[in-house]
N, C-alpha and C positions, 0 to 999 in steps of 0.2 A: 879774506884769509888766504894769502898766497902760499901755495905749496910748490917749491921748486922740485926739479928732478931729483935733487940729492936729499930730499926730506927722508928722514927715517920713518918707516911705517908706523911705529908705535907712537911717535910724536904727532904725526899727522892724524892718526885715528884717535888719539886722545883729544886733540883740538876738536875734531868733528863730534866726538861724543860729548865734550863739555858744551858744545853749541847746543846740542838737543837738550841737555840737563839745564842749561842756563835759561832757555826760553820757557821751559816747564816751570822752573822755580820762579821765574818773573811773573808768570801767569798766576801761580799760587799766591805770591806776595800781593799782586795787584787785587786779586779777588778777596784776600783777607783785609787789605786796607780799606776797600770800599764796601765790604761786607756784602758781596753779591754771590749769586750762584756761580758755579765754576766755569763761567762763559770764557773768561780770559785764559784760564788754564787750559781749556780745550783748544781755543783758537791759537794761542801761542805755542802750544805742544805741537799742533799740526804744522804751523809755520816753521818751527824749529826742525821738525823731521824733513820737511821739504828742502829747506836750505842745506841741512846736513847731507841729504842724499845728493844734492846738486854739487855740493863741495867734494863729496866722496867720488862722484863720477868725474869731476874735473881732475882730481888728484890721481885717479887710476889711469885716466887718459894720458895724462903727462908722463906717468911711469912707463906706459906702454910705447909711446912714440919714440922713434929712434933719435 
C-alpha cells in the first residue's frame, strides 16, 4: 500500500485501519467456513496488526523526511 508524501492523513490512516479489520474478518470467515477454533482469527489478527504498524511507521517516516 503505497503512501506518498502528499497523502491525506485521514485517508492513509483509514487504509491502515481497514487492513487490520480485513485480516481479522478474513480469519473469522475462514474459521467459520472450516468450523474450527479461532486459530485463524488470532493468527490473521496478529498478522494484520503487525503489517498495519509497519505501514504506519513507513507512512510516518515519509511525512517527516524533508
